[in-house]
C-alpha positions, 0 to 999 in steps of 0.5 A: 499499500503506497502513501497516496492510497493511505491518504485517500483512505484517511480522507474517505474516513474523515468525509464519512465521519463528517457526513454522518454528523452533518446528516444527524444535525440536519435531520434532527432539528429539535431536542430529543425528549424520548426517554428511551432514545436518550438512554440508548444514546447514553449507553451506546458509546460503552456498548460499542467500545466494549464490542470493539475492545473486548475481543482484541484483548484475547489476541493482544498477548502471546498467550490466551492464558495470560490475556485471560489472567489480565482480563480477570485482574482488570475485571476484579479491580474494576468491580471494586471501583479502582481507578483506570490507571490502577486497573490498566497497570495492574492488568498489564503487570499481570499479563507480563508476570504470567508470560514470564512464568509461562516462558520459564516453565 
């Protein structure tokens, strides 16, 4: 893939993103008051982010076992309402230590 092709793809993605936002602004003139629609829009970013990130978690390390360990550590710390930095660093450390242990065995 050459540089010109990459530039065209980035420009196309930018245009489509802009078009989606403009069309929404043009079609929806008044304030949305429906509780169900507002709730849908409130939770949509979390659902999309989860659907995009969660499957990639299991392929981001050298082993699925270490990925599962990191995911469990992150889930437990998140359940106990720890901060984002604490959760991400602890999960990363858990994956690193698991990989070290698995490579030594």
